[in-house]
Residue, then its C-alpha position, 0 to 999 in steps of 0.5 A: m845361512a841367510s835365514h840363520f844370520l836373520l834370526i839370530g839378528a831379529l831375536s837379539a834385536l827385538a827389543f831396541a826395534l820395539l822401542k825404536y818402532a813405538l818412537s818413529p812408526p812407519g808411516a805415510k805423509g798426510s793423505l798421500p799413501y806410499l807406493p804399492g807394495p807387498k804386504l809389511l809385517p810390523l817390525l819385519g816389514a818384508a824381510l822374510d818374503v825377500d830372497a835375500a841372496s837375490p833380491w832382485l828376483t823377488y823384486m822382479q815378481w813383485g813388479a809383476k804384480y804391484g808395477d814398475i815401481i814399489y814400495c817395502r820396508f825391510f825392518n826400519r829402512h824404506v826401501v823403493v825398488l825401480n823396475s823399469v827404465k821410465v821410472a829410473d829416468d823420471l827419478m834418477e835422471r830427471r830428479s838427480r838433484i834428491y836421487s844421487d846420494r848413497p846410504k852408508v852400508s855398514t858391509i862396505e865398511l867392515a870389509g876396508w872397501d870404504f875407500v872406494f869413493t863412488v859409494e861414498p855421500y854425495g857431497p864436497e868431496w865426492r865432487m872433487n874425486r869425481r872430478l879428479f877421476q874424470q880428468s883421466f877417464r872422459e871418453q876422449k882421453v881413453v883412446a890413449y890407453r887402447p895400447a895398452q888394452l891391446a897389449a893386454a888382450h894379446r897376453l891373454l891370447a898367448n895365455m890362451a895357448a899355454y895353460p888348459a881351459e879350467k884356468l880361462w875364468d883365471l886367464v880373463t881376470l888376469f886380462t881385465s887385471s893386467a890392462i887397468l894396472s898397467i894403465v893407471y900404476g904402469y904395472d904390467v901383469d903378465a902371469l898368474d903367480d903375479p904377487l899383485f894378482h894375487i893380492v887382487e884375487k884375495f881383495f875381490e875374493t874376501g870383500l865379495q864373500l863379505m858384501t852380500p845382500e844378506k850379510a848387508m841386512v844383518t849388519d844395517t837393520f842392527p848397527w850394534f852388530k859390528y861391535l860384538p866380541t868375535f868369538l860370539p856364535g853368529t859373528s862369523i862376518l865380523r872375522e870375515a871382516l878382519v881378514a877383508r880388511r887386511w886384503a883391502q889395505q894391501f890392494m890400496d897400498f902395494p900397486y901405489e908404491c910399486a908405482m911410486d918406486k917406478l916414478k923415482s928411476n923412470p920420472t916419463l912412467s906414463c900412467m893415470l898416478s904420474e898424470q895426477i901427480k903432475s897435475r897435482e904440481e901444475s895447478g898446485q891443488d891440495i891433493s893428499e896421497y889418501t886421496l891419490k890412493r882412493i881414485t887410482a884404487t877406485a878406478f881398478v875396482g870399477g873396472a876390473e869386476t865387472s869386465s871380467s863378469v861380461l867377458q865370462s858371461l859372453i864365453v858362456a853364451m858362446l858355449l850354448n849358442p855356437s851358430v852367434q859365435k860362428r857369425a861373428q867369427a864369419d863377420i871377423d874372418a870377412v874383416l881380416g882376412t884373404s883367401s889364403g886365411v886371417r892375416r892379422l889380428p884385429t885391432f880397435a881400427d876395425r871396431a866400426a866394421l864389426p858391429y856383430i861384436d859390439a851387439i854380442i857384447r851388449e847383449a851379454m851385458r843384457w843376459n846377465p847384468v853385472l850388478p843385477v840391483g845395481v848400486t843403491h841410491t838414496v834421497t834426500e828430500d821427500d818426494v812424491y811420485e805418481g801421486c805417492f810418497i816417498p819419504k826422505g832417506s829411503l833407499v831406492t834402487a834400480n832393478a837392472w835385473a828386472m829392465s833386462r828382462d822387461e819383455r816391452q822391450y826385450p822379447s824372449p828375454e832368457s834368449f840370447l839374441p845379439d841380432r835385438f841390437l842391430t838395425s834392418t841393415g846390420e847396424l847398431n842401434d840406440d840401445t847401448v844397454r846404458w841401464a847397466f852403468g847406472w844413473g844420473r850423477r852416479i852413471c859409472p865414469g869408467r864405462h869407456l875405458a871398460n867397453d873398450s878391454v871388453w871389446i878388444a879382448a871379445v874380438s880377439m879371442l873370437a878371432a884366435y879360438s873357439f869355445e866348444k861345450v863339453g858335456d850337458a851342464e847347464p851354466e850355474w851363476t854366483t850370487g852376490i853384489t855382483r853376479h857371475p858365470k862359474p866355470m863350466p866344462m868346455r874345449v878352448v880351440p885354437r882357429f890356426e897355429k900357435a906359431k901362426l899366432e904368436q907371429m900376428i901378435k908380433d906384427t901388431n903394432h903396439d904403440 
């Protein structure tokens, strides 16, 4: 499919590309060379050599041959790939002033996802949106959201008792959605058939289907493509976009309108949106309804999709590594239990006593990076690194996949080894897999909230259930902007009777 799109685009754009190439031939500045990289063909560059569905794999292979930082070109776009934490720190952290912009990705616009402020260009509007966002999600603030996260985790445990194992992936997505929807909009989602959860599912399904690396390569390389009539052969991308945009609009509007209706009848409703409205009124800031919709919807997009992938990866890791699961459960039982058995469910107050759970989560994030090539930056000025030229406007990609497989930092990278995140005395070490959260001024502003949601769900599931692999199936993974494990055959085995689980949930203080 990817080669089909590329062939159509390449043939139809040949004359245009020849003219553009003749007028603006790529070339290094003065006597400075480009960074090392693969051999580039005229016009096409390295477009035919990259795995368009999983480019992070190609980038890592090139890194093994050419080094931690490489240069390539896809048609007329300069691309710089950072394959190690060191070079990402050198450029995106120490030179963040010029490495904090975002490229315009046409599939994001086509899907109607351009409301997500984290992908907008660096500038005054982005800074305003991020400042408003951080008012609600700074590290000290998110502690206030833990009761909602704990309640959502307990709904997950109850749902796992009510639904078959085949529904577990849906239930994990329901948990991440319900936690963030409660925090952002004051909207409680309890069941898979909730109308807002249906909108959420369709929003992610249609949008992520469109925003794949290979489709972005077509629409970004040939900007006129989006203006083609949708009845033409080869324009299925545009037909997908029509559907995705409809769901994106519903996703922006429906939860916002529900929250506003609730606020009319219950002015004391506490959620991110109500806090933003109160702050606007107290400060007299001119913050539009569209801006409020943007920052609240962005909070959901950033928190739900990535958290569900981490939890699903963790479950797959438990299926493949039962000894890790047993050790985690022994630690939980030691903290929560007595000689007569487990007496309660875990809460956030237990976190410091359960470092192995955090180690498992960090290893799940390393083992399967949710965003294998991160979110692309652009450089706003010509730059020089280690004597090589980086042209203004280059796409700069931090290859999280290569960082997660860097044997200098992570020996035996394909093995699931939580101990790599512990000291010799069993405490958490300083490796927080920070490369998984972005870089510089673009680091994920909701990372503290997401970290808490993943932890309470993981420790709750491991306290109440065991995951057992069925058959010989090996994990399979989705491709696209985010990487999820596909559902696997499994048994979800309760660790105690349903009545006891229900009583422990009832006995927990959720305030």
